[in-house]
C-alpha positions as CSV (number, residue, x, y, z in Angstrom):
1,M,-106.1,-202.4,27.3
2,K,-104.7,-204.1,30.4
3,T,-103.9,-202.3,33.6
4,F,-101.0,-203.3,35.9
5,L,-100.4,-202.2,39.4
6,I,-96.7,-200.9,39.9
7,L,-94.8,-200.3,43.1
8,Y,-91.9,-197.9,43.0
9,G,-89.8,-195.9,45.5
10,K,-88.9,-196.8,49.1
11,P,-92.3,-195.7,50.5
12,R,-93.8,-198.2,48.0
13,Y,-95.9,-195.7,46.0
14,L,-98.6,-197.1,43.7
15,G,-98.9,-196.5,40.0
16,F,-101.1,-197.7,37.1
17,L,-99.5,-198.9,33.9
18,R,-101.7,-199.4,30.9
19,T,-100.5,-201.7,28.1
20,E,-101.8,-203.5,25.1
21,E,-103.6,-206.8,25.5
22,D,-100.8,-208.8,23.9
23,F,-98.1,-207.3,26.2
24,V,-96.9,-209.8,28.8
25,L,-95.8,-208.8,32.3
26,R,-95.5,-211.2,35.2
27,K,-95.9,-210.6,38.9
28,G,-92.6,-209.5,40.5
29,D,-90.8,-208.3,37.3
30,S,-88.6,-205.3,37.5
31,I,-89.2,-202.6,34.8
32,V,-88.0,-199.1,34.1
33,I,-90.8,-196.6,34.3
34,E,-91.2,-192.8,34.0
35,S,-93.1,-191.6,37.1
36,P,-94.0,-188.1,38.2
37,R,-90.7,-188.1,40.2
38,G,-88.5,-189.1,37.3
39,R,-87.0,-192.3,35.8
40,E,-86.8,-195.2,38.3
41,I,-87.2,-198.9,38.6
42,G,-90.6,-200.3,39.6
43,I,-91.9,-203.8,40.5
44,V,-95.0,-205.3,38.8
45,A,-97.6,-206.2,41.5
46,G,-100.0,-207.9,38.9
47,P,-102.9,-207.1,36.7
48,I,-106.0,-205.5,38.2
49,S,-109.6,-205.1,37.2
50,P,-111.5,-201.8,36.7
51,S,-113.3,-202.3,40.0
52,Q,-110.0,-202.8,41.8
53,E,-108.5,-199.8,40.2
54,E,-111.5,-197.7,41.4
55,R,-111.1,-199.0,44.9
56,Y,-107.3,-198.2,44.9
57,R,-108.1,-194.6,43.7
58,K,-110.6,-194.0,46.5
59,A,-108.5,-195.5,49.3
60,P,-107.1,-192.9,51.7
61,T,-103.6,-191.6,50.9
62,S,-102.7,-190.0,54.2
63,E,-102.9,-190.8,57.9
64,T,-106.2,-189.6,59.2
65,A,-105.4,-190.7,62.7
66,D,-103.0,-187.8,63.2
67,G,-105.7,-185.2,62.5
68,N,-103.8,-183.5,59.6
69,A,-102.8,-184.7,56.2
70,K,-99.3,-185.8,55.6
71,N,-97.4,-185.2,52.3
72,G,-98.0,-188.4,50.3
73,S,-98.0,-189.3,46.6
74,S,-101.4,-190.1,45.1
75,T,-101.9,-193.0,42.7
76,D,-100.7,-191.7,39.3
77,E,-100.2,-193.1,35.8
78,V,-96.7,-194.3,34.9
79,Q,-95.1,-194.9,31.5
80,F,-93.3,-198.1,30.5
81,V,-89.7,-197.4,29.3
82,G,-88.3,-200.9,29.2
83,F,-86.6,-203.6,31.1
84,P,-83.5,-202.7,33.2
85,L,-80.1,-203.3,31.6
86,P,-77.3,-205.1,33.4
87,D,-75.4,-201.8,33.9
88,E,-78.5,-200.1,35.3
89,T,-79.0,-203.0,37.8
90,G,-75.4,-202.7,39.0
91,F,-75.7,-198.9,39.2
92,R,-78.8,-199.2,41.4
93,K,-76.8,-201.4,43.8
94,E,-74.0,-198.9,44.0
95,C,-76.6,-196.2,44.8
96,A,-78.0,-198.3,47.6
97,E,-74.6,-198.6,49.2
98,E,-73.9,-194.8,48.8
99,E,-77.3,-193.9,50.3
100,T,-76.1,-195.1,53.8
101,Q,-73.1,-192.7,53.7
102,V,-75.3,-189.9,52.5
103,L,-77.8,-190.4,55.3
104,Q,-75.0,-190.2,57.9
105,R,-73.5,-187.1,56.4
106,A,-77.0,-185.4,56.2
107,R,-77.6,-186.1,59.9
108,E,-74.3,-184.4,60.8
109,I,-75.4,-181.3,58.8
110,L,-78.8,-181.4,60.5
111,K,-77.2,-181.0,64.0
112,T,-75.6,-177.7,63.0
113,H,-79.1,-176.3,62.1
114,N,-80.8,-177.5,65.3
115,L,-84.1,-178.3,63.6
116,A,-86.8,-180.4,65.3
117,M,-86.9,-183.1,62.6
118,K,-85.7,-186.7,62.1
119,L,-84.2,-188.0,58.9
120,V,-85.6,-191.5,58.2
121,D,-84.1,-192.5,54.8
122,V,-82.5,-191.3,51.6
123,E,-83.2,-192.4,48.0
124,Y,-81.5,-191.7,44.7
125,L,-83.3,-191.8,41.4
126,L,-82.0,-194.1,38.7
127,D,-80.1,-191.4,36.8
128,R,-79.0,-189.6,40.0
129,S,-80.8,-186.5,38.9
130,K,-82.5,-186.0,42.2
131,L,-81.9,-187.0,45.9
132,F,-85.0,-187.5,48.1
133,F,-84.8,-187.2,51.9
134,Y,-87.7,-188.6,54.0
135,F,-88.2,-187.0,57.5
136,T,-90.7,-186.9,60.3
137,A,-91.6,-183.9,62.4
138,E,-94.4,-182.8,64.8
139,Q,-95.1,-179.6,62.9
140,R,-94.1,-177.5,59.9
141,I,-90.4,-176.6,59.7
142,D,-88.5,-174.0,57.8
143,F,-85.7,-176.1,56.3
144,R,-84.6,-173.8,53.4
145,G,-81.2,-173.2,54.9
146,F,-80.8,-177.0,55.4
147,V,-81.7,-177.7,51.8
148,R,-79.1,-175.2,50.5
149,D,-76.4,-176.9,52.6
150,L,-77.4,-180.3,51.3
151,A,-77.3,-179.2,47.7
152,R,-73.9,-177.6,48.2
153,E,-72.6,-180.9,49.8
154,F,-74.0,-183.5,47.3
155,K,-74.1,-181.4,44.1
156,T,-77.6,-182.5,43.0
157,R,-81.2,-181.5,43.3
158,I,-82.6,-182.1,46.8
159,E,-86.2,-182.8,47.7
160,L,-87.4,-183.2,51.3
161,R,-90.7,-185.1,52.0
162,Q,-92.4,-185.2,55.4
163,I,-93.9,-188.5,56.3
164,G,-95.9,-189.8,59.3
165,G,-95.2,-192.4,61.9
166,R,-96.8,-195.2,59.9
167,D,-94.8,-194.3,56.8
168,E,-91.7,-194.3,59.0
169,A,-92.3,-197.9,60.0
170,K,-93.1,-198.7,56.4
171,V,-89.8,-197.4,55.2
172,A,-87.7,-198.8,58.1
173,A,-89.3,-202.3,57.6
174,G,-89.1,-203.4,61.2
175,I,-90.4,-206.5,63.1
176,S,-93.9,-206.4,64.6
177,Q,-95.0,-207.7,68.0
178,C,-96.1,-211.0,66.4
179,G,-92.6,-211.8,65.3
180,M,-93.2,-211.2,61.6
181,P,-92.2,-208.3,59.4
182,C,-94.6,-205.4,59.5
183,C,-97.5,-205.7,57.1
184,C,-97.0,-202.2,55.9
185,S,-93.4,-203.0,54.8
186,T,-94.3,-206.3,53.0
187,W,-97.7,-206.3,51.3
188,L,-100.0,-203.6,52.9
189,N,-100.1,-200.5,50.6
190,R,-102.8,-198.3,52.1
191,F,-103.4,-197.3,55.7
192,E,-107.0,-197.7,56.6
193,P,-108.3,-195.6,59.6
194,I,-108.2,-197.6,62.8
195,C,-110.3,-196.5,65.9
196,I,-110.6,-197.7,69.4
197,K,-114.1,-199.0,68.8
198,M,-112.7,-201.8,66.7
199,V,-110.6,-202.9,69.7
200,K,-113.6,-202.9,72.0
201,Q,-115.7,-204.9,69.6
202,Q,-113.1,-207.6,69.4
203,N,-113.0,-207.9,73.2
204,L,-109.2,-207.1,73.4
205,A,-107.4,-205.6,76.3
206,L,-107.2,-201.8,76.2
207,N,-103.4,-201.8,76.9
208,P,-101.5,-199.4,74.7
209,T,-98.4,-201.6,74.7
210,K,-100.4,-204.6,73.3
211,I,-102.6,-202.9,70.7
212,S,-100.0,-200.4,69.3
213,G,-97.4,-201.1,66.7
214,I,-93.8,-200.0,66.4
215,C,-95.1,-196.7,64.8
216,G,-97.0,-195.8,68.0
217,R,-100.4,-196.0,66.4
218,L,-103.0,-198.7,66.6
219,M,-102.0,-201.9,64.8
220,C,-103.3,-202.2,61.3
221,C,-104.3,-205.9,61.9
222,M,-107.1,-204.6,64.2
223,G,-109.1,-203.9,61.0
224,Y,-108.7,-207.3,59.4
225,E,-111.5,-208.9,61.3
226,H,-113.5,-205.8,62.0
227,Q,-116.2,-206.5,59.3
228,T,-116.7,-210.0,60.7
229,Y,-117.1,-208.8,64.3
230,Q,-119.4,-206.0,63.0
231,E,-121.8,-208.5,61.4
232,L,-121.8,-210.6,64.5
233,W,-122.6,-207.7,66.8
234,K,-125.4,-206.5,64.6
235,G,-128.7,-206.5,66.6
236,L,-126.9,-207.2,69.9
237,P,-126.3,-204.7,72.8
238,N,-122.9,-203.2,73.2
239,P,-120.2,-204.9,75.4
240,G,-120.5,-203.9,79.0
241,T,-124.4,-203.8,79.0
242,K,-126.1,-205.1,82.1
243,L,-129.3,-207.2,82.2
244,K,-131.3,-207.2,85.4
245,S,-133.8,-209.8,86.4
246,L,-136.9,-209.5,88.7
247,T,-134.9,-211.1,91.6
248,G,-132.3,-208.3,91.4
249,E,-129.5,-210.4,89.8
250,T,-127.3,-208.7,87.2
251,Y,-125.9,-210.3,84.1
252,L,-123.0,-208.6,82.3
253,I,-122.3,-208.9,78.5
254,S,-118.5,-209.1,78.2
255,G,-117.9,-210.0,74.5
256,V,-118.5,-212.5,71.7
257,D,-117.0,-215.8,70.7
258,L,-116.3,-215.5,67.0
259,M,-115.6,-219.3,66.4
260,G,-118.7,-220.4,68.2
261,K,-120.8,-217.4,67.2
262,S,-121.9,-217.0,70.8
263,L,-122.3,-214.1,73.3
264,R,-120.2,-214.2,76.5
265,I,-122.2,-213.3,79.6
266,F,-121.0,-213.2,83.2
267,C,-123.6,-214.6,85.7
268,P,-124.1,-213.5,89.3
269,D,-122.6,-216.8,90.6
270,R,-119.3,-215.8,88.9
271,T,-119.6,-218.2,86.0
272,E,-119.4,-217.4,82.3
273,L,-122.2,-218.4,80.0
274,L,-122.0,-218.7,76.2
275,V,-125.4,-217.9,74.7
276,P,-125.8,-218.5,70.9
277,V,-126.6,-215.3,69.0
278,S,-129.8,-217.0,67.7
279,E,-131.1,-217.6,71.3
280,F,-130.2,-214.2,72.8
281,A,-133.8,-212.9,72.5
282,K,-135.1,-216.0,74.4
283,F,-132.4,-215.6,77.0
284,K,-133.2,-211.9,77.5
285,E,-136.9,-212.6,77.9
286,A,-136.3,-215.4,80.4
287,I,-134.0,-213.3,82.5
288,Q,-136.4,-210.4,82.6
289,K,-139.2,-212.6,83.8
290,G,-137.0,-214.2,86.4
291,E,-137.1,-217.7,84.9
292,V,-134.2,-220.1,84.5
293,W,-132.9,-220.2,81.0
294,E,-132.0,-223.6,79.5
295,P,-130.3,-223.7,76.1
296,Q,-131.7,-226.1,73.4
297,R,-129.0,-228.7,72.8
298,E,-129.7,-228.9,69.1
299,E,-129.0,-225.2,68.6
300,V,-126.0,-224.8,70.8
301,V,-122.8,-224.4,68.8
302,P,-119.9,-226.6,70.1
303,L,-116.9,-224.7,71.1
304,P,-113.6,-225.5,69.2
305,F,-110.5,-226.8,70.9
306,D,-112.4,-228.5,73.7
307,S,-110.3,-231.6,73.6
308,L,-107.0,-229.7,73.8
309,L,-108.4,-227.6,76.6
310,Q,-109.5,-230.7,78.5
311,E,-106.0,-232.2,78.3
312,A,-104.5,-229.0,79.8
313,V,-106.6,-229.2,83.0
314,T,-106.7,-231.9,85.6
315,D,-109.5,-234.5,86.0
316,S,-110.9,-232.7,89.0
317,D,-111.5,-229.5,86.9
318,R,-113.8,-230.9,84.4
319,I,-115.3,-228.6,81.8
320,V,-119.0,-228.1,82.2
321,E,-121.2,-228.6,79.1
322,D,-123.2,-225.9,77.4
323,G,-120.3,-223.5,77.7
324,I,-120.6,-223.0,81.5
325,C,-117.2,-222.5,83.2
326,P,-116.6,-224.0,86.7
327,V,-117.0,-221.7,89.7
328,E,-113.8,-220.2,90.9
329,R,-112.8,-221.7,94.2
330,P,-111.7,-219.3,97.0
331,V,-108.1,-219.5,98.1
332,R,-107.9,-221.3,101.4
333,P,-105.3,-220.1,104.0
334,R,-102.5,-222.5,104.7
335,P,-102.7,-224.4,108.0
336,G,-100.4,-223.1,110.7
337,R,-100.4,-219.5,109.8
338,L,-101.7,-217.4,112.6
339,T,-102.5,-213.8,112.9
340,S,-100.8,-211.5,115.3
341,R,-103.7,-211.8,117.8
342,E,-103.8,-215.6,117.7
343,R,-100.1,-216.1,118.3
344,P,-100.0,-215.2,122.1
345,V,-103.1,-217.4,122.7
346,R,-101.5,-220.3,121.0
347,R,-98.2,-219.9,122.9
348,T,-100.2,-219.8,126.2
349,E,-102.0,-223.0,125.3
350,D,-98.8,-224.8,124.3
351,R,-97.1,-223.8,127.6
352,E,-100.0,-225.1,129.7
353,K,-100.0,-228.3,127.7
354,R,-96.3,-228.9,128.4
355,E,-96.8,-228.1,132.1
356,R,-99.5,-230.7,132.3
357,E,-97.5,-233.4,130.6
358,L,-94.3,-232.7,132.5
359,P,-95.3,-234.5,135.8
360,A,-96.3,-237.6,133.9
361,K,-93.0,-237.8,132.1
362,Q,-91.0,-237.3,135.3
363,A,-93.0,-240.1,137.0
364,A,-92.4,-242.5,134.1
365,S,-88.7,-241.8,134.2
366,A,-88.4,-242.1,138.0
367,G,-90.0,-245.6,138.2
368,P,-92.6,-247.1,140.5
369,A,-90.8,-245.9,143.7
370,V,-91.7,-242.3,143.0
371,K,-95.0,-241.4,144.5
372,S,-97.6,-239.8,142.2
373,E,-98.8,-236.4,143.2
374,S,-102.3,-235.7,143.9
375,P,-104.3,-233.5,141.5
376,A,-104.3,-230.7,144.1
377,Q,-100.5,-230.9,144.3
378,E,-100.3,-230.9,140.5
379,E,-102.5,-227.9,140.3
380,T,-100.3,-226.1,142.9
381,R,-97.2,-227.0,140.9
382,S,-98.6,-225.7,137.7
383,K,-99.6,-222.5,139.3
384,R,-96.2,-222.0,140.9
385,R,-94.4,-219.1,139.4
386,R,-90.8,-218.3,139.1
387,P,-89.3,-216.2,142.0
388,R,-89.0,-212.6,141.3
389,R,-85.6,-211.1,141.1
390,K,-84.6,-208.9,144.0
391,K,-84.5,-205.3,143.4
392,R,-81.2,-203.6,143.7
393,K,-80.8,-201.1,146.5
394,P,-80.3,-197.6,145.3
395,A,-76.9,-196.1,146.0
396,A,-76.5,-193.9,149.1
397,S,-77.1,-190.4,148.1
398,V,-74.5,-187.8,149.1
399,P,-76.1,-185.1,151.3
400,E,-76.2,-181.9,149.5
401,V,-74.5,-178.9,151.0
402,A,-76.8,-175.9,151.4
403,P,-75.5,-172.9,149.6
404,A,-73.8,-170.3,151.7
405,K,-75.5,-167.1,152.4
406,P,-74.0,-164.1,150.8
407,A,-71.9,-162.2,153.3
408,P,-72.9,-158.7,154.1
409,E,-71.0,-155.8,152.8
410,N,-67.7,-154.7,154.5
411,R,-67.7,-158.0,156.5
412,I,-65.1,-160.7,156.0
413,E,-65.3,-164.1,157.7
414,V,-62.0,-165.9,158.1
415,S,-61.6,-169.5,159.2
416,P,-59.4,-170.0,162.3
417,T,-57.2,-172.4,160.4
418,G,-56.4,-170.1,157.6
419,P,-57.6,-169.5,154.1
420,D,-55.9,-172.7,152.7
421,N,-58.1,-175.1,154.7
422,L,-61.5,-173.7,153.7
423,E,-64.0,-176.5,152.9
424,K,-65.4,-176.3,149.3
425,P,-68.9,-177.5,148.6
426,R,-69.1,-180.6,146.5
427,R,-70.5,-180.2,143.0
428,K,-73.0,-182.6,141.5
429,R,-71.5,-185.1,139.2
430,N,-73.8,-184.5,136.2
431,S,-74.2,-180.8,136.5
432,R,-74.2,-179.2,133.0
433,R,-73.4,-175.7,134.0
434,R,-70.3,-174.9,135.9
435,K,-70.6,-172.6,138.9
436,S,-68.4,-169.6,139.0
437,R,-65.7,-169.8,141.7
438,K,-65.7,-166.9,144.1
439,P,-62.4,-165.3,144.9
440,Q,-61.0,-166.3,148.3
441,A,-60.9,-163.6,150.9
442,E,-57.5,-162.5,152.2
443,E,-56.8,-161.8,155.8
C-alpha cells in the first residue's frame, strides 16, 4: 500500500489517501476525493513514508499561542473517487466567481445582527450541497439567528467555522514582510508553536513590528533556524550574561555568530570580540584571572563576507583581525560653534582687536605726513567711550488744587462775581474714576 498526502479546501487541510502499489499519482495532480466534509477536489502533495505520516499526525492542529484551541480539521483519511471531468472543472470555476458575491451579501446580513465577528472567506463544495463560512472572533458567539438568515438567503446547508489569526492569513494569502507570499499560504501546512525565547537566541531586535507577521503573531520563520541556534548555544551562558575580571572590568555576552560559530562579547573598551565556541572556556578562565586573552590563530574561524565589508568602508577604517572591531570615535564639535556663555567673550575680544588695528589702518591711509600717536594716546583713544545721551527733562507738573473743605450746614458762600464765574478744580488727566459734580449754590 502506498500513502499519498492530499491537500483540500481553502484552509489547505491535510488528508491521507491509501492506494495500491501499481496506482500512479504525480505531485500536483487534481483528483476528486470524498472527505469528511463531502465531495470536493484535492491536490496531490506527493507520497510519504510511514515515519512522515506519524509526524504529520502528531503535529499540532490548533494555535497554541492564543491559549485556547481553535476549531480545526484533524488529518483524516480520504477516499479516491476519480479524476475531475471537464464539466466539473468548469463548474468549480463558476463557484469561485460566485463565492465573491456570496461573501459580500453575507457581510451585509451580518451588519443587521450586530455580532462581534469577521467573515474571512466562503467556500462551496463540488456538488453545492454545503456552503462553508470562515470567520474570526475573540470569543464564542451565538450565531444561530445569523445561520437561519443565511440558509433562507442561499437555499443550501450552511456551516460556520471559527479560525484563528494565523489561519486568516493562510486563507487570505497575503504578502509577508520579506516581499514573498506568506509561507502558510504556499507550502507551510502546520503551525508550530513560536515563543519569544527563539527570538532572543537568534539575537534579533525585540521590536513587535519586525518580528510579527501580517497575522499579528510571531513569524513562523523564527522557528526555521531554532534548532541550529539551540545546538550552538548548548553549554554557553545565556545572552546578556556579564563576566567580571579581577581588575573590575565587565564583559557582556551579546549573541552568537552562526556563520563563524563564534560568541559575540562586548569589551570594556567598547569593542566587540568574537570568541570561537571551542575557546570560550579558555577565554573565561583568562578573564577571571585578570590575564590578557589571545586567540590561537589556527583555531580562529574566519568570518564570511570580509572582502565585501572591506570594500564598503574607507581605507582609514581598516577591519582589525581576529574579529576585533575598531573603537568608536567620539563626535568632535564643529569649529566656530560657541556656547551661549562663550559668545559675549568672543564679541568683546573681536571688538578690542578691531580697535587696536584701527589706528594703524588710519595711519597707513593718511600717509607719512600724519604723525603716529604714542602708545599712551592709543590707550587713551581705545578707552574713550561714546558720550552718553542727555536725559530728557521731565514735563512741568501742574500744581494740584487742594480739595475744598466742606461748607458748614446752613452756610452758603457766594463769589462776588456771581455763580457763573466760579473756578472749577482741574481733574487729573488719567484719573479712572470720575468725581461727582456738586450742585452749584444759588443766591
